[in-house]
N, C-alpha and C positions, 0 to 999 in steps of 0.2 A: 504493500500500500504506500510505497514511496516513503516509508518510515514516518508517516504522518500519524503517529500513534500517541502523541503527548497526552491526548484527552481520552484515550481508549484504555481502560484497565486491561492488563495483559497477564493476570495471574502472577506467578513467580517472576516472570520475565519483566514485570513492572520495575523490578530492581534496575534493569538496564535502560529504561526509558523515562519513567516517572515514578519515584518511590512511593508517592501518595497512593498509587494503585494497589500497593500491598495491603492497604486498609480494606480492599474489596475481595481479598482471598476468601474462597468458600470454605466449607467445613472439611475439605480433603487436604491431606499432605501432598505436595506436588514436587516432581523432579523433572527438570527440562535439560536436555542435551542439545547443544547448538553447534553446528559445523558451518564454517564459512570458508570457501576456497575460491581461488581465481586471482587475477591481477598478478601475473607472473607465477612465481612458485609459492606464494603466500598461502598459508593454511592457519585457521584459527579455530580453536576448540574451547567451548565454554559449558560449564555445568552449573546450574542454578537449582537450589533447594529452598522451598518455601513452605510455610505452614501458618495456620491461624492460631492466635493465642487468646481466643474468646473475645471478651470485651477490651482486651489490651490491643487488639488489632492484628496485623500480620507481619511476619518477619521473613527475610530471605537472605541467603548467602550465596556467593558464587566464587568459582576459581576459573582462571582462563590461561590459555597458553597460545602464543602465536609465533609461527616460524615464517620469516619473510624470505627464506631461501638462501642461496649461496651467491656471492658477488665476487667479481674480479677486483683485486686490490692493485692499486697503482700508486707510485710515488709522484712527487711534484713534477718530475720530468716525463711522466706518462709511462714509465717502465713497470711492467707487471711484477708485483711483489708476492703474489700468492692469492689464494681465495680467503674470504671471510664470511661470516654469518651474521644475521640480525635476528634477534629473538626478543619476545616480550612475555613476561609472566605477571600475574596479578590476582587479587582477590578483593572481594567487596562484601559488605554487610549492611542491610537496610531494614528499615521499619516504617510502617505506615498505619494510620488509624483514622477513622471517621470521628472527628471531634464534635461536629454538629450535624443536624439532619442535612444530608446532601453535600457536606464539605469535609474533605479528607486532606490530610497533610502527611508528608513523609520525608525521610532523610536517609542518605546512604553515605558510608565512608568507604574509601577504596585505596588500594596500594598497588602500584605498578613499578616493575623493574625492567628496563630495556638494556639489552646487551648488543653492542656493535663492535665486532672484532674483539679487542681486549678491553674495551671501555664500557663501563656500566653506568646507568643513570637510574635513580629511583625517586619516587614522589608519592606523597599522600594528598588525597583530594576528597572533597565532599560534593554531593548532589543534594539539592532541596527541591521539593515538589509540592504542588497543590492540585486538587481536583474539586470541581464544583459541579453539581448536578441541579441547576436552577429549576428546570422543568423535566418531566419524565423522559423524553427522547434526547435531550441535549446534555452533553458533558463539555466542560471547559477545563483546559489544563495549562499549568505554568510550571516551568522548571528553571533552575539555575545550575549549570553543570561545571564541574572541575574547579571548584573554589578550593585552592590549595597552595602548596609550596612551589617555589621556583625550581626549574631544571636548567642547568647551565646558564644561569642568570636570566632566564626567560620564564614568564608565567605560562602555565598550561593553557590550552585552547579553551578559554572560558566563554560563557555566554548564556543568554536567555533563550528559551524556547516557549512559544505560546501556541496552543492549538485548540480545536474544537471538533467534536464528533456528533453525528446526528443519526439516530435509529429511525429510518423511514417506516419500517415495519419489521416483522420478525425475520425477514430474509435479506434486508438490504441496509448497509451501514455506509455513511459518508464520513470522511475525516480530512482535516487540513491542519497544517502547522507552518510556522516560519521560525527563524532564529535570528537573534540580534547579538552580534559580537562587537568588541571594541572598534572594529573597522567598519561597522554598519550592518545592515541586513545582508545575510548571506544567500539564502535560498528560500523558495516557497515549495512546500510539499503537499500534494493532494493524493487521496486514495479512495477506493471504493471496494467494498466487500459484498458479494451476493452469494446466497445459498441456492444452488441448483437442486440440491437434495438435502434432507435434514443432516446428513453426515458429510456433505461435500460443499466446500466453499471455494469460489474463484475470486481472485483479487487482482487489481490493477492500480497503478499509481503513476504519478509524473512529478519529477523533481526539476523545478525551474531555477537555474542558477542566476541570481541577480548580478553576479559578477562573471565576466567572460572566463570560461575554463580553458579555452584554446585547445579543446580536444576535437579531433575529427571523428566521424562515424556516429553510430547510434548511441546517444546518451539521454538520460532523463527518464525514459520510459521503464517502468518496472512491471513485473507480472508474477503471479504466484497462485498457490492453491493450498487448501487445508482439508485433510481427510481424517475423519474419526475412524481408525482402523479397528478399535475395540471400544467398549463402553467408556473406559477411562483412559484411553490412549489416543493422542492426536499427533498426526504427521503433517508438517508444514514445509513448503518449498517456496523459495523466492529466486527470481531471475533479475539481475541487475547489470545492465551493460554500461561500460565506461568508455565507450568509443575505441580509439586506438590502443588503449591500455588493456583491453580485454573485457571479460565477463566475470562477474562474481556470482557464485551459487551459494544460497543459504538453505540449509536443511535442519529442521528442528524436530525432536521427538519428545513429547511431553507426557508423562505418566502421573496419574492421580491414584492415590491409594490411602489406606487407613481412614476412609470416609466413615462418618458416624453412622451407627446402625439405624435401620428404620425404626420408627416409633409408632406405636399403635395409635390410630386416629380417634379423637373423640367423636361422638355421633350425634351431638345435638348442639344447637347454638347456645343454649344456657344449661350449664351443669349445676346441680344442686350442691350447696355448701355442706360439706360433711366434716364435723369436728372429729379429730382423732382422740383417743383416750387421754384423759388427764394423767400426766406423769408426775413424779415427785417434785420436779422443778416448777410445777404449777403453770407450765407453758401449754397453751392450747394452740395446736397447729391445724390449719385448714388447707386443703388442697382444692384448687378450682381451676378448671380449664375451659376457656370460652373459645368456640370454634366459629370462624366466619368462612362460609362456603363461597364458591366462585360466584354464586347467584347474589351475594351481598356486594359484589363490585360491578361496575359497568363492564361491558364486554371487552376483554383484552386490555383493561385499563387499571390504573391504580386508584380511581375515584370510586368511593363507596356509594352505593345506592342509599336512598332514604331509609330503607329497611336496615341496611348495614350500619348506618350511623346510629339508628335507634338501638340496635343490639349493643353496640359499644357503650353508648350513654347509660343504658339501663344497667349494664354490668359494671360500670364504674362506681356505682353507689357503694358496693362492698369494699372498694378500694379506698374510698374516702373515709369509710368507718374504721379502717384498719391502717393507719398512716405508716405503720412499720413494714407494710407489704412491699416486696420487690416484684416487679413484673417483667417477664421476658416475652417479647412479641416476636413470633417466628413465622416467616412466610415460606410457602411451598408452591411448586408448579408441576404441571403435568409434563410428559415427555415430548409433547408436540412442540415443534419449533426448535431453534438451536439452543444448545446448553448455555451459551453466553447470554442470549436473550432471556431465557427462563430464570437464570440466576438474578439478573437485573430486575425482572418483574417481581420476583419473590421479595427481593430486598425493598423495593419501592412500595409494595403493598404493605409490608410490615411497618415501614416508616409512616405511611398514610394512617394506619390504625393508631400508631403512637401519637401523631399530631391531633387526632380527634380526642384521644384520652387526655391530652394536655389542654386543648382549646375549648372542648365541649364538656369534658368529664371533670376538669379541674384537678388533674393529677400532676404532681411535681415532676418535672423532667428528669431529675436525678434518680427517681424511683424506676425509670423505664430503660430497658435496653432492647435492641432489635437485632435480628439476624435473618438472613435469607439462605435457604438451603437449595433453591432451584429445584431441579428434578432428582436430586441426589438421595432424598429420603421419602420415597413414595408410600402412600398409605396402601395402595393396591398395585399389583403388577399390571402393566399396560402391554398386552400381547400385540396390539396394533397401534403403535404410537403416532402414526400418521393420521389416524381417525380422531377427530377433535372432541366428539361428544359421547364417547363411551362412558359406561358407569365408572370405570377405573379412572379415566381422565378427570371426570368431575370430582371424584373423591380426592384426587391428588392436588387439585387447584384449591388451596385453602390458606387461611391465616389463622393461627391460634395464639392466645396469650395465656401463659400459665402463671398462677398467682400462688405464692407461699405466704400466708398471713400469720403473723405472730402477735399475740396479745402483749400489751405493755407489761413489763416485769418478766418477760420470758428470757432475758439475758442473764 
């Protein structure tokens, strides 16, 4: 997509583009293996590991190695002195978290060591990022990259990147970004991703250099594809021509594992409050689960219907009567559509319920947390995920919030 992904959460790979996206990691642990080859003899290998830390957000770490090949060495008179190599090794660690509804921030620290013949250079740097989701289909992103130490009396290639992405529907995503460095704006990047099948995405992009690159041949155009080869395994490929310098090929394999187990669904919109037996500590603990079904939302939307708002407000009464209660609002989706779209829809629906609890129910924001599970924790198995309105699909599209209520003096 022309690398226009500053405003597109990329799972664990957000560490490489915008660390604020780590705050959007889902309930699975993730391992990404990335290979980049081309432009002479250069080859780059990167491994990224990411996981969610519950309400603390998401973290990721990476290691990378790049071999730029072998070069002819010559002295000042042009006489060949032998061959030499150029290599780079590095590592990074990042964290991201959603601090407010729709607003995430993140940071990453990294170390790189470059070796050229017998000379080595090393540097520490940091990346900072923001993500903002002002309305359901729109994301805005901002990063500042390579804030760090000097190398050979020169600062690293620092600069701002700003971008936007827009989900037109479940199958089409548009993205754009640009970068601003000390010398001015460098380039404009645009990209599009479309799903031709729920497991197959095609991508294209264009990079417009605002400064003349002086390269002959095909440049700027990029193309790629993504294929879900197993339920939790994604294969991605990108083709990036650089004119007379050659073509770069990027291949990524992403694994998701250790996803949280399925949970049994509640079967009604209002569950009765059931006190547990009184124990010696004189603490009375109540469990309550409120389920909002897909019919409580507008079709394929995060907007609650009037009936949905009524259910939330009615059940907020018990929360006001028990001010020590902590509430977790969880969103779920069916298997129809892409995994990324379903993840975002489940997160946004959970946040919509949270906002109603705050604005209409009078519940303090500090008592509420949200999480989206996408299609990862279905209530029922969907044998035909491409069919939208099966009984299993309807059961899986839901939002629930669980309440643990403790009476005063229970501590």
